[in-house]
C-alpha positions as CSV (number, residue, x, y, z in Angstrom):
1,X,40.2,-25.6,68.5
2,X,39.4,-29.2,68.6
3,X,38.8,-31.2,65.6
4,X,36.6,-34.3,66.1
5,X,36.9,-37.1,63.2
6,X,34.1,-39.5,63.6
7,X,33.7,-42.8,61.7
8,X,30.3,-43.7,60.2
9,X,28.6,-46.3,62.3
10,X,28.5,-50.3,61.4
11,X,27.8,-50.2,57.7
12,X,25.7,-51.7,55.2
13,X,27.9,-51.2,52.2
14,X,26.0,-52.7,49.8
15,X,23.3,-50.1,50.0
16,X,25.4,-47.4,51.3
17,X,23.4,-47.1,54.7
18,X,24.0,-48.5,58.0
19,X,23.0,-52.0,59.5
20,X,20.4,-52.3,62.4
21,X,23.3,-52.5,64.7
22,X,24.9,-49.6,63.0
23,X,21.6,-47.3,63.6
24,X,22.0,-48.1,67.6
25,X,26.0,-47.2,67.3
26,X,25.0,-44.1,65.5
27,X,22.5,-43.2,68.3
28,X,24.9,-44.0,70.8
29,X,27.7,-41.6,69.4
30,X,25.0,-38.9,68.6
31,X,24.4,-38.8,72.5
32,X,27.8,-37.9,73.2
33,X,28.4,-35.7,70.4
34,X,25.5,-33.8,71.5
35,X,26.8,-32.7,74.7
36,X,29.5,-30.8,73.3
37,X,29.4,-27.0,72.0
38,X,30.1,-27.3,68.3
39,X,30.9,-24.7,65.8
40,X,30.7,-26.5,62.4
41,X,29.8,-29.7,61.3
42,X,31.0,-31.3,57.9
43,X,30.1,-34.7,56.5
44,X,31.1,-37.1,53.5
45,X,28.5,-37.2,50.9
46,X,28.4,-41.1,51.0
47,X,25.1,-42.4,52.8
48,X,26.6,-44.4,55.7
49,X,28.1,-40.8,56.9
50,X,25.3,-39.1,56.3
51,X,23.1,-41.6,58.2
52,X,25.6,-41.3,61.4
53,X,25.3,-37.5,61.3
54,X,21.8,-37.4,61.0
55,X,21.3,-39.3,64.3
56,X,23.3,-36.5,65.7
57,X,21.5,-33.7,64.1
58,X,18.2,-35.1,65.4
59,X,19.4,-34.6,69.1
60,X,21.8,-31.3,68.9
61,X,19.6,-29.5,66.4
62,X,22.6,-28.6,64.5
63,X,23.0,-28.9,60.5
64,X,26.1,-29.6,58.6
65,X,27.8,-29.0,55.2
66,X,28.5,-31.8,52.9
67,X,32.3,-31.7,51.6
68,X,33.2,-34.1,48.6
69,X,36.8,-34.8,49.9
70,X,35.6,-36.6,52.9
71,X,34.3,-39.5,50.9
72,X,36.0,-42.9,51.4
73,X,39.4,-43.0,49.7
74,X,38.7,-45.9,47.5
75,X,40.8,-45.6,44.3
76,X,42.2,-48.7,43.3
77,X,45.9,-49.2,42.9
78,X,47.8,-52.3,41.1
79,X,51.3,-53.9,40.9
80,X,52.5,-57.1,40.0
81,X,53.6,-57.9,43.3
82,X,50.0,-57.7,45.0
83,X,47.8,-57.3,41.8
84,X,44.7,-54.9,42.3
85,X,43.7,-53.3,45.7
86,X,40.5,-51.5,46.0
87,X,41.9,-49.6,48.9
88,X,45.2,-48.0,48.3
89,X,46.0,-48.4,51.9
90,X,45.2,-52.1,52.5
91,X,48.9,-53.7,51.8
92,X,49.9,-56.9,53.4
93,X,52.3,-56.8,56.2
94,X,54.9,-58.8,54.1
95,X,54.5,-56.8,51.3
96,X,55.0,-53.7,53.4
97,X,58.1,-55.2,55.0
98,X,59.9,-55.7,51.6
99,X,58.8,-52.3,50.5
100,X,59.1,-50.2,53.8
101,X,59.6,-47.2,51.7
102,X,55.9,-46.7,51.8
103,X,56.2,-45.9,55.4
104,X,58.3,-43.1,54.2
105,X,57.2,-39.8,52.8
106,X,58.2,-40.9,49.7
107,X,55.4,-43.6,49.5
108,X,53.5,-40.9,47.3
109,X,56.4,-41.0,44.9
110,X,56.0,-44.9,43.9
111,X,55.3,-45.6,40.4
112,X,52.3,-47.7,40.7
113,X,50.7,-45.1,43.0
114,X,51.5,-42.0,40.7
115,X,50.1,-44.3,37.9
116,X,46.9,-44.8,39.6
117,X,46.6,-40.9,40.4
118,X,46.6,-41.6,44.3
119,X,49.0,-38.7,44.5
120,X,46.4,-36.3,43.0
121,X,43.6,-37.9,45.2
122,X,45.8,-37.3,48.3
123,X,46.2,-34.0,47.2
124,X,42.7,-33.4,47.1
125,X,42.2,-34.4,50.6
126,X,45.0,-32.4,51.8
127,X,43.7,-29.3,50.3
128,X,40.0,-30.3,51.5
129,X,41.1,-30.5,55.2
130,X,43.4,-27.4,54.7
131,X,40.5,-25.4,53.6
132,X,38.3,-26.5,56.7
133,X,41.1,-25.5,59.2
134,X,41.7,-22.1,57.2
135,X,38.1,-21.3,57.3
136,X,38.6,-21.9,61.3
137,X,41.5,-19.5,61.7
138,X,44.3,-22.2,60.9
139,X,46.5,-21.9,57.9
140,X,48.7,-25.1,57.4
141,X,51.4,-24.3,55.2
142,X,54.8,-25.9,54.5
143,X,54.2,-28.2,57.5
144,X,53.4,-25.4,59.9
145,X,49.8,-24.4,61.6
146,X,49.8,-20.5,61.6
147,X,47.3,-19.4,64.0
148,X,45.9,-16.5,62.4
149,X,42.8,-16.3,64.5
150,X,43.3,-18.8,67.6
151,X,40.1,-19.9,68.8
152,X,38.3,-23.1,70.7
153,X,36.1,-23.8,68.4
154,X,34.9,-27.5,67.9
155,X,34.4,-29.1,64.6
156,X,33.1,-32.4,63.7
157,X,33.9,-34.5,60.6
158,X,31.6,-37.4,60.0
159,X,33.5,-39.6,57.6
160,X,35.4,-42.8,56.8
161,X,38.5,-44.7,58.1
162,X,40.7,-44.6,55.0
163,X,40.3,-40.8,54.5
164,X,40.8,-40.3,58.2
165,X,44.4,-42.0,57.6
166,X,45.1,-39.7,54.6
167,X,44.0,-36.4,56.7
168,X,46.1,-37.6,59.8
169,X,49.1,-38.2,57.3
170,X,48.6,-35.1,55.8
171,X,48.3,-33.1,59.3
172,X,51.0,-35.0,60.9
173,X,53.4,-35.1,57.8
174,X,54.0,-39.2,57.9
175,X,52.8,-42.0,55.6
176,X,49.2,-43.0,56.1
177,X,50.5,-46.5,56.1
178,X,51.3,-45.7,59.6
179,X,47.7,-45.4,60.5
180,X,45.7,-47.4,58.2
181,X,48.1,-50.6,59.1
182,X,48.8,-50.3,62.9
183,X,45.8,-48.5,63.9
184,X,41.9,-49.0,64.0
185,X,39.1,-46.8,64.0
186,X,35.9,-49.1,64.5
187,X,32.5,-47.9,63.5
188,X,31.4,-45.0,65.5
189,X,35.1,-44.4,66.6
190,X,35.9,-40.6,67.5
191,X,39.1,-39.2,67.2
192,X,40.1,-36.0,68.8
193,X,42.7,-33.5,67.7
194,X,43.5,-30.4,69.6
195,X,45.4,-27.4,69.0
196,X,48.1,-25.9,71.1
197,X,49.8,-23.0,70.7
198,X,53.5,-23.0,72.6
199,X,54.8,-20.4,70.2
200,X,52.7,-17.1,69.5
201,X,51.0,-17.7,66.2
202,X,52.1,-21.1,65.5
203,X,50.0,-24.0,66.5
204,X,50.5,-27.7,66.5
205,X,47.7,-30.5,66.3
206,X,48.0,-33.4,69.1
207,X,45.8,-36.8,68.8
208,X,44.4,-37.2,72.3
209,X,42.8,-40.1,71.2
210,X,41.8,-42.2,68.0
211,X,38.7,-44.3,67.7
212,X,37.4,-44.1,70.9
213,X,34.1,-46.3,71.3
214,X,33.8,-45.4,75.2
215,X,30.3,-44.3,74.4
216,X,29.3,-47.8,73.4
217,X,30.7,-49.1,76.8
218,X,28.7,-46.6,78.5
219,X,25.2,-47.6,76.7
220,X,26.4,-51.3,77.1
221,X,26.8,-51.8,73.1
222,X,28.9,-54.2,71.5
223,X,31.4,-52.9,69.3
224,X,30.9,-54.0,65.6
225,X,33.7,-55.5,63.8
226,X,34.1,-53.5,60.5
227,X,38.0,-52.4,60.0
228,X,39.4,-55.5,61.6
229,X,40.4,-58.8,60.6
230,X,40.4,-62.4,62.6
231,X,43.2,-62.8,65.2
232,X,44.2,-65.9,63.3
233,X,44.3,-67.0,60.0
234,X,43.1,-70.5,60.4
235,X,40.0,-69.0,62.6
236,X,37.2,-66.8,60.6
237,X,35.7,-66.3,64.0
238,X,34.9,-62.4,64.7
239,X,36.1,-61.6,68.2
C-alpha cells in the first residue's frame, strides 16, 4: 500500500482558502497526483485543503471523503515557561533543549499537555488514521501493522503540516516534536509512506520522502514560504 500525505497549497488563512500562488501550486500538485492510480482520497474539512483537493479532482475525475480528524492540529497549550501557543507543536528550540522529555514518548503525559486536552485530540487523530488503514486491510495495533489484506492500493490524504506530524508520530511511535521541529513540509508538499512485508502478515511503514515539491520545480514554480522561518533573527527576508 502507498499512503500519500499532501499538505494544502499556499494558504490564505484569513479566508481559509488559497492565495493566487497557492492555486498555481495546487494545479501543479494535481498534475503530479492525477498520474497515479488511486484507490481512495480523504480530505480535511478546512477550506485550504478542500481547494487543493478540488484541483486534483478536476484533473483525475476522482472524488473524496471528508474526515474531521484530518483538520489542522490547532489546539492551544499554555505553560508559565512559554505562555500560550495556538499550535501545541511549535516550541522554541531553547525550551525544548531544557525539556527534552517532549522529544520522547512521554511528551503526551506532561501536565500542560494533558490540561489542554492534547492527549485526547492526539488520540482522535491516531484513531482516525488507524481507521483509514484498517479500511484498506492493515490493522495498526500495539505498535504492529498487521497485514490482514495485503494490497498495493494508493491512498491520498489532503491535510495540513501539524496533523501530518501527529499522524507520523503515531505511526512511527515517536514524539511529534521530532517532525514539527526538525522537518518541514512546504505548501503542496507530498509525503509518501509505503508498506513493506518482510514477515508474513506483518507490515512496516517506511517513508520514501517527506514534503517533496519536485512538481513545482518541474513546472518552474517558486515554492511558497508558509511553514518556514527566516534564516537569521535580525533579517526578516524570506528566502
